[in-house]
C-alpha positions as CSV (number, residue, x, y, z in Angstrom):
1,M,0.1,0.0,-0.1
2,L,1.2,3.5,-0.7
3,P,2.3,5.6,2.2
4,W,0.7,8.9,3.1
5,I,2.9,11.7,2.4
6,E,2.4,15.0,4.2
7,L,2.0,17.8,1.7
8,A,1.1,21.0,3.9
9,A,0.2,22.0,7.4
10,A,-1.7,25.1,9.0
11,T,-2.5,26.3,12.5
12,A,-6.1,25.4,13.5
13,P,-8.0,28.3,15.1
14,E,-7.8,27.2,18.5
15,G,-4.3,25.8,18.1
16,G,-3.1,22.4,17.2
17,V,-2.1,21.6,13.6
18,L,-4.2,20.6,10.5
19,R,-2.1,18.4,8.2
20,L,-2.8,17.9,4.6
21,L,-1.8,14.3,3.3
22,R,-2.0,12.4,0.0
23,R,-1.8,8.7,-0.6
24,G,-2.0,8.3,-4.4
25,D,-5.3,10.2,-5.6
26,E,-6.5,10.1,-2.0
27,F,-6.4,13.3,0.4
28,S,-6.9,13.6,4.1
29,I,-6.9,16.5,6.3
30,R,-6.3,15.6,10.0
31,L,-5.9,17.2,13.2
32,G,-2.7,16.7,15.0
33,G,-1.2,13.4,14.9
34,G,-4.0,11.3,13.2
35,N,-7.6,12.3,13.8
36,E,-9.0,12.6,10.4
37,L,-11.5,15.4,9.7
38,M,-12.0,15.1,6.1
39,N,-11.3,12.6,3.3
40,S,-11.5,13.1,-0.5
41,R,-13.3,9.7,-0.9
42,L,-15.9,10.3,1.8
43,G,-18.1,13.5,0.8
44,G,-21.5,12.0,0.5
45,S,-23.0,13.5,3.7
46,E,-21.2,17.1,2.9
47,E,-23.0,16.9,-0.5
48,A,-26.3,16.2,1.0
49,L,-26.0,19.2,3.2
50,A,-26.3,21.3,0.0
51,T,-28.7,19.2,-2.0
52,L,-31.3,18.7,1.1
53,A,-31.1,22.4,1.8
54,L,-31.5,23.8,-1.6
55,D,-34.1,21.3,-2.3
56,R,-36.2,22.7,0.4
57,L,-36.1,26.3,-0.8
58,G,-38.2,24.9,-3.7
59,G,-36.8,26.7,-6.6
60,R,-36.8,30.1,-5.1
61,G,-35.2,32.6,-7.6
62,A,-31.6,34.1,-7.1
63,P,-31.0,32.6,-3.8
64,V,-28.2,33.7,-1.8
65,V,-26.4,30.8,0.3
66,L,-24.0,31.1,3.1
67,I,-21.7,28.1,3.5
68,G,-19.7,27.8,6.6
69,G,-16.5,25.9,5.9
70,L,-14.7,25.3,2.5
71,G,-13.3,21.9,3.6
72,M,-12.4,19.9,0.6
73,G,-15.4,21.6,-1.3
74,F,-17.9,18.7,-1.3
75,T,-20.8,20.9,0.1
76,L,-19.9,24.0,-2.5
77,R,-19.6,21.6,-5.4
78,A,-22.7,20.0,-4.6
79,A,-24.4,23.5,-4.3
80,Q,-23.1,24.6,-7.6
81,A,-24.8,21.5,-9.4
82,V,-28.1,22.3,-8.3
83,A,-28.2,25.9,-7.8
84,P,-29.7,28.2,-10.5
85,P,-27.5,30.5,-12.8
86,D,-28.4,33.6,-10.7
87,A,-27.5,32.0,-7.2
88,R,-24.7,33.7,-5.0
89,L,-22.6,30.9,-3.2
90,I,-20.6,32.7,-0.4
91,V,-18.1,30.5,1.5
92,S,-16.7,31.6,4.7
93,E,-13.6,29.8,5.7
94,I,-11.6,30.9,8.8
95,V,-8.3,28.9,8.0
96,P,-6.9,30.9,4.7
97,E,-4.6,27.9,4.2
98,L,-7.5,25.9,3.2
99,V,-8.4,28.2,0.4
100,E,-4.6,28.2,-0.8
101,W,-4.5,24.4,-0.7
102,A,-7.9,24.3,-3.0
103,S,-5.8,26.0,-5.9
104,G,-2.7,24.2,-5.0
105,P,-2.0,20.9,-3.6
106,M,-5.8,20.0,-3.6
107,Q,-6.4,21.1,-7.1
108,P,-7.2,17.6,-8.2
109,V,-10.1,17.5,-6.0
110,F,-11.3,21.2,-6.5
111,G,-11.0,21.6,-10.3
112,D,-12.0,24.9,-11.3
113,C,-14.9,25.3,-9.1
114,L,-13.7,28.5,-7.2
115,A,-13.5,30.2,-10.9
116,D,-17.5,30.0,-10.9
117,P,-18.6,33.5,-11.0
118,R,-21.6,32.6,-8.4
119,V,-18.7,31.9,-5.7
120,E,-17.4,34.2,-3.5
121,I,-14.8,33.2,-0.8
122,R,-14.7,35.3,2.4
123,Q,-11.9,34.7,4.9
124,G,-13.0,34.8,8.6
125,D,-15.5,33.6,11.1
126,V,-18.8,32.4,9.8
127,G,-20.4,33.3,12.8
128,D,-19.4,36.9,12.1
129,E,-21.0,36.5,8.9
130,I,-24.2,35.3,10.4
131,R,-24.4,38.1,13.0
132,A,-23.7,40.7,10.4
133,G,-26.4,39.4,7.9
134,A,-29.7,40.3,9.0
135,G,-32.2,38.7,6.4
136,A,-29.6,38.4,3.9
137,Y,-29.5,34.7,3.1
138,D,-32.0,32.3,1.8
139,A,-29.9,29.4,3.1
140,I,-27.2,28.8,5.5
141,L,-25.1,25.6,5.4
142,L,-23.0,24.8,8.2
143,D,-20.2,22.2,8.2
144,V,-18.1,23.7,10.8
145,D,-15.9,21.7,13.2
146,N,-17.7,18.3,14.3
147,G,-21.3,19.6,14.4
148,P,-23.1,20.8,17.6
149,D,-20.5,19.0,19.8
150,G,-17.5,20.8,18.3
151,L,-14.3,19.3,18.2
152,T,-11.7,21.6,17.2
153,R,-13.2,25.1,18.4
154,D,-14.8,26.0,21.8
155,D,-16.2,29.1,19.9
156,N,-18.4,26.7,17.9
157,D,-20.7,26.5,20.9
158,A,-21.8,30.3,19.7
159,L,-23.0,28.7,16.4
160,Y,-25.1,25.8,17.8
161,G,-26.2,27.3,21.1
162,E,-29.5,29.2,21.5
163,G,-27.9,32.7,20.8
164,G,-26.3,31.2,17.7
165,L,-29.4,30.0,16.4
166,R,-31.4,33.0,16.9
167,A,-28.7,34.8,15.0
168,A,-29.1,32.2,12.2
169,R,-32.6,32.8,12.4
170,G,-32.1,36.5,12.0
171,A,-29.9,36.2,9.2
172,L,-32.5,34.0,7.2
173,R,-35.2,35.7,5.0
174,P,-38.6,34.1,5.9
175,G,-39.1,30.5,4.8
176,G,-35.0,30.3,4.5
177,V,-33.3,27.1,5.4
178,L,-30.5,26.5,8.0
179,A,-28.8,23.2,7.4
180,V,-26.5,21.7,9.8
181,W,-23.7,18.7,9.5
182,S,-22.9,16.7,12.4
183,A,-20.9,13.5,12.9
184,H,-23.4,12.4,15.4
185,T,-26.9,12.9,16.2
186,D,-28.1,15.1,19.0
187,A,-31.7,15.4,20.3
188,G,-30.9,18.3,22.3
189,F,-29.8,20.3,19.2
190,T,-33.2,19.3,17.7
191,K,-34.9,20.7,20.7
192,R,-32.8,23.9,20.4
193,L,-33.7,24.5,16.6
194,S,-37.6,24.2,17.6
195,L,-37.0,26.6,20.5
196,A,-35.1,29.1,18.1
197,G,-38.2,29.3,15.5
198,F,-37.4,26.7,13.4
199,A,-39.2,23.6,11.8
200,A,-36.5,21.1,11.8
201,E,-36.0,17.5,10.0
202,T,-33.2,15.1,10.8
203,H,-31.4,13.3,8.4
204,A,-29.2,10.1,8.6
205,V,-26.8,10.1,5.5
206,R,-23.9,7.9,4.8
207,A,-20.4,9.3,4.9
208,G,-19.7,7.9,1.4
209,H,-21.8,7.1,-1.6
210,G,-22.4,3.6,-1.2
211,K,-24.8,1.6,1.3
212,R,-21.7,0.9,3.9
213,G,-19.8,3.3,6.0
214,A,-20.6,5.7,9.0
215,R,-23.8,7.6,9.0
216,H,-23.7,11.3,9.8
217,T,-26.5,13.6,10.8
218,I,-28.0,16.4,8.7
219,W,-30.5,18.9,10.2
220,T,-32.5,21.0,7.5
221,A,-34.5,23.6,9.7
222,R,-36.7,25.9,7.9
223,R,-37.4,29.4,9.3
224,H,-40.9,30.0,10.1
225,Q,-42.5,32.8,8.0
226,G,-42.7,36.2,9.7
C-alpha cells in the first residue's frame, strides 16, 4: 500500500495543527497526530448538506447561500450543481491555508469550481457573517468543526447554542433554511432548533456514496414565516 505523504500544514484556530496528506489520488486533512477531519473519498454527507437544503427552498429565484467551511469543497460543488445560474454562493472559511490548498495541492479535488462567478470566498469566522447579515440569506449551510458537539473550536458553541441559532434565524429570509452537518445525532440540538423558531427535520446520511460506512446527521431547519 502506498504511504501517506504530508503536503502542507496549517495552524487550527484554537491551536493545534491541521495536516494535509496524500496517498495516490486520495487526500486527507487531519487534526494533530491522526484524527481525520476530512477525506476526499468520503464526501457523500457533505454533498447532501447542500442538496437537502436547496431542495427545501423549492426553486426560489436568485438564492443567496452562505456556506460555513470550505473543507474539501464537497458542499460547495454540490450546491453549484443544483443552484440556479443567478444564485450567489458565499463561502466563509476561517483557515486561509484551506483556500490556498484548493488551488494548490488539492487542485485535483477542487478542479475549477472556485472560478465559478457565482462563488465568493470570504476569509473569516462564519459566525461573524451570520451576525452581520440580518435577512441576507435564503440558506445557511454549516459544516463547521464536528457539528453541535464541536471538536476543534470551543467558539463553535456560539453557532449551535441558543444565541447562535437565534442569530441564524435573523440572518435568514422568511422561509429560509438552516442546514447543519454533524458526525453524530443530538436530540438536544433538535429541541434547540425548535425553540429558536425553526421547523426541523433530521436526516441520517452515509459518509460515502455506497450503502456501507458511517452515518452522519444533517438537520434541515426552515425558518417560520414572519
